Structures are given as C-alpha cells and as structure tokens.
N, C-alpha and C positions, 0 to 999 in steps of 0.2 A: 553157154553154148559150146565152149571148148571142152568143158568137162563131159558134156553129153556126147560129143563126137568121139572123145577118147573112150568113153564107156561103150559106145555102140560100134564104132568103126575101128578102134585101136589107135595106138600112138603113132604108128607109121603110115596111116592111111592118108591119101591125098587131101581129103576133106578136112582131116585133123590138122594137116600142115597149113591149109588155108585159114582155118580157125585160129591157129597160133599166130599167123601173120596179122590177122585182124585184131587179135587181142593186144599184140605188141604195139601196133599202130595206135589203137585207142588209148593205151596206157601212156604213150609218148605225147599224144595230143592233150590228155588230161594234165600232164605235168606242165606243158607249155601254157595252157590256159587256166592254170590253177587260181591265179589271182583274180582273173575276170570272173571265174565261176564262183569264187568266194563272195565277191561283191554282189553278184546276182542272187546268191543264196541269202545274203543278209538283207537285200532289198525285198525279197519275197517273204522272209521271216525275220523281222527286226529283233526278235529275241536272241538271235545268234550274233548280234552286233557286239563288238568289243566294248562299246560304251554302254554301261548299264542303264544310263538315263534314257537311251533310245528304247530299250526293251521295256523299261518301267512306263514310259509314256505310251508305248504301243498298247499295253494292257489297259491303262487308264482311258485311252481314247476309245477302245472298244466298249468300255462301260458307258462313256458319254454318248456314243452313237446309239447304243441300245436304249438309253433314256430318251433320246430325241425321237426314236422310232415309236415311242408310246403314243397311241392315238390321242388326239386332242391336247397334246403337250406343247403346241406351238407358242402359246403365251409365255412360256418359260425358255424359249430358244434364244431370245435376244433381250437386251435391256429395255426396261419400261420407258416409253416415249414421254419425256417431260412435258411436251406440248399437248399431248392427248390426256395425260393424267398429271396436271400441274401441281397437285398437292402431295404426290407420291413421295418425292424425295425430302419433303419436310418431315414425314413420319418415318421413312426408312433411311437410316443412316449408313447401312452397309448393304447396298444392292448387290445382287448376284443372279446370274443366269447361266444356262448351259453353254451359250456361245462364248461367254467370258471364260468359263472353266475349260472349254475346248482350246481356246487360244493359249491359256496358261499351260495346258498339257503339251501343246505343240512347241511352246517356248521352253519346255523343261523347267518350269518354275516350281513344280511340285517335287520335293525330295523325300516326302513321307506320305504314307497312305492317309494318315490323320489329317494332314493339310487338305488333301483332296476331299475326304469325307466331310470335313467341316464346311467346305464351300457348297457341297451338295446339300447338306442339311440347312445351310443358310437360306436356300431357296424356299424351303418349307417354313422356316421361321419368319421370313419376310411376308409370306402369304398369310400366315396366321395373324401377324400384327396388323396387316392392312385389310385383309378380306374376312378375317374371322376364322374360327375353327373349321375342321374338315366336315363336321356334321352340318354346318350352315353354309359353307362355301364350296362350290364345285371346283374353284381354282385351288383351294387348299387341299381338297381331296386328291386332285391330280398331282400336286406337289408331293403329297404323302406317298403316292404311287411311285413317283420318280425316285424318292429316297429309298423306298422299300426295294426297288429293283437294283439300285446302286449298291446297297448294303448286301444284297444277296450275291451279286457278282463279285464284290470284294471278298466275301467269304469263300466263294468258289475258287478264287485265284489267290487265296491268302498265302499259300506256301511259296508260290512264285513271286508274289509281290514282296513278301518278307525278305526273301533272299536278295532280290534286286535292291530293295531299300537298304539292307545291311551293306551291300557292296558299295552303294552310292555314298553312304554316310560313314563307312569304315567301321562298322560295328560287328563284333563277334556275336552271332546269334546264341551261342551257348552260355555266355556270361553277360551279354548285354553291355559290354564296354568297348571303348575304342581300341582297335588293334594296336599293339605296341609299336609296330613299324610305322603306322600312320601317326601315332601320338608323338614318336621321336622325331618324325619329319616335321610335324607342326612346331615342336619345341625348337628344332634347329633353325627353322625359318624365323622364329621370334628372336633367337639369339643373334642370328645374322643381321636382323633388322636393328637390334640394339647396338651391335658393333658398328654398323654403318652410320647410325645416328651419332654414336660417340666419336667416330672418326671425323664426321662433319663438324662436330663441336670443337674438337681439337684443332682442326684446320682453321676454324673461325677465330679461335683464341690466338693462334699463332699469327694470323693476319692482323688481328687487332693489336698484338704486341709490336709488330713491325711498324704499324702506323703510328703508335704512340712514341716509338723511338725517333721517328722522322720528324715529329712535330716538336717545335720549340715552344716551351711554356715557361713564362716567368714565375718567380717564386710565389707571388701572391695568388696567381691563377691556380698553381699546383696545390697550394694549401687550401684554397677554397673548394677545389674539387674533392680533396680527401676529407674535408670536414663534412661533406654531404654523403660520404660512402658508408658502407656497413662497418668498416673498421672503426670509424669514429663512434658509431652507436654501441659497439661492443667494448669500448674503452681502450682498445689496443692503440689507437692513434694518439690518445692522450699520453700514454706511456712513452710512445716514440717521440712525441713533441717535448715531453718533459726531459727525456734523455738528451735530446738535441739541445734544449736550453741549457742544461747543466754543462754540456760540452762547450757551448759558447762562453758560459761564465768562466770555465776553467781557462779558456784561451785568453779572455780579457784579463784575468788575474795574472796569468803568465806574462802578458805584455806589460801590465802595470809593474810587476816585479822587475821585469827587464829594464823598464824606464827608470825605476828607482835606483837600480844598480848602476846604470849609466850615469845618472846624476851624481851619485856618490863618487864614482871614479873621476868625473869631471871636476868635482870639488877638490880632489887631491891634486 
C-alpha cells in the first residue's frame, strides 16, 4: 500500500505520509505481539513447532484420520470387544486398531515411520489370521484398503517424514549415522553417570571404614571374619597369619633368652 502510494502520489504527498504512519504503527505492533503471533502460527500449523515430535505426529495423525474416513472402516476404529467376540484374543496375541494408533500418535510414542507402518499393517495381519484372506473376507478386504491408503500417504509425505524422523533421532540423512554432537552428548551423560556411581561407592566405603573403626572386635571375632573373606580364599591371609605366627615365635624366643640370661646372672 505504501509502495503504491509512493508510485502514484509521490513521496511527499499527504496520502503517502498517512500510509507511512500506518506502516510504522503496524510494524511496531508486530514486534510487540511477535511471541503471541508465533504461538498462533504454530497452533495453526504444527509443522512450524520447535519440537519435531509435534510436526511428526501432525503428519501421522492426518494419515490415521484419512484411514478412519474410509467408508465401512468402523470395525477397525476401536479394539475388538472381548464380550462380543470371546475367542478373538485367544487367537490374536497382538491386537491393533486405528483408535490405539491414534492415541499413540497423540502421545508421541512413534519416533520412526517404520513403527507407525508396522502397527497399521498389524491390523491387516490380525484380520487375515482371524477372518481369512481378503478374497474370502470383507473385513480383511477393508483392512487391506486401509493399509494401501496409509502406505500411499506415507510415500507422499516421505521427504517431510524422513527429515522429522532424522531430527527426532539425531541421524544425519546423508550418512545414516548419529550426529557427532548428539553422540558426544550421550557419551558425556554415560561418563557423568559412571562418575556419580563411583562417587557414591567411595562414600559408602568411607562410611563403612569409619563404622569398622568405631566397633570394638575381639581377636577371635576378627580372625573369624577374615577367614571368611576373599583374602583367605586367595591365600593372602594365610601368608599374613604365617608371618604373624613367626613374629610371635621370635618374641617368645627372645623372652626365653632373656629369662635364661637373668637366671645365669642370679646364679653368679
């Protein structure tokens, strides 16, 4: 509008001045309301959200809704009622339905397209197992139609889904490996965890040592405890006890020699 007024009326025209003031006011209001406008923009289009899980879930939810809109697909919208079909869960060990998939999408449980696709295909697998092949069962034929639509929409959104999946899992699409920054962060977290566990262990050992110092143990109890320790099993304790015995024997011999010398002196 301002550009058109400049072009038609000139820069110094009254109408152009009014257009300038309107432009300046609008720019000021946009700056003031920028955060609110960004929130509204993300609410309208979740693909703009900073959290890639939100955008990923938005695309998957569109696929689920399209599958639920298939005519006569209602039997696959919710779990099979065990009361109405009592033997169903005896034969089907991994039940799946569009309602469960939709709940998983909203809870952001899917972090790869493959996980989502596997659950969609599980609906068809279960129908084939319980109702028979698509040629003989209208239920399986409808499940096959659901799978076909889901696969088609996944293919149509493959570029977007691949990018979002890579961002969620920290993969580089060019080499298919975890990005170095994310890998380093994961390694640092593991190292910090090890350090924390080691610190706790050192503290526990220190506390244990203080408690042992405070306790008064007689010689027989101390010996009994060591005999049951790993030192005894490795032979180290035997060596220590052997050295201890030899020291005692030397002391006894010294005392005996001292007594003998005293007796000789007394005899003089």
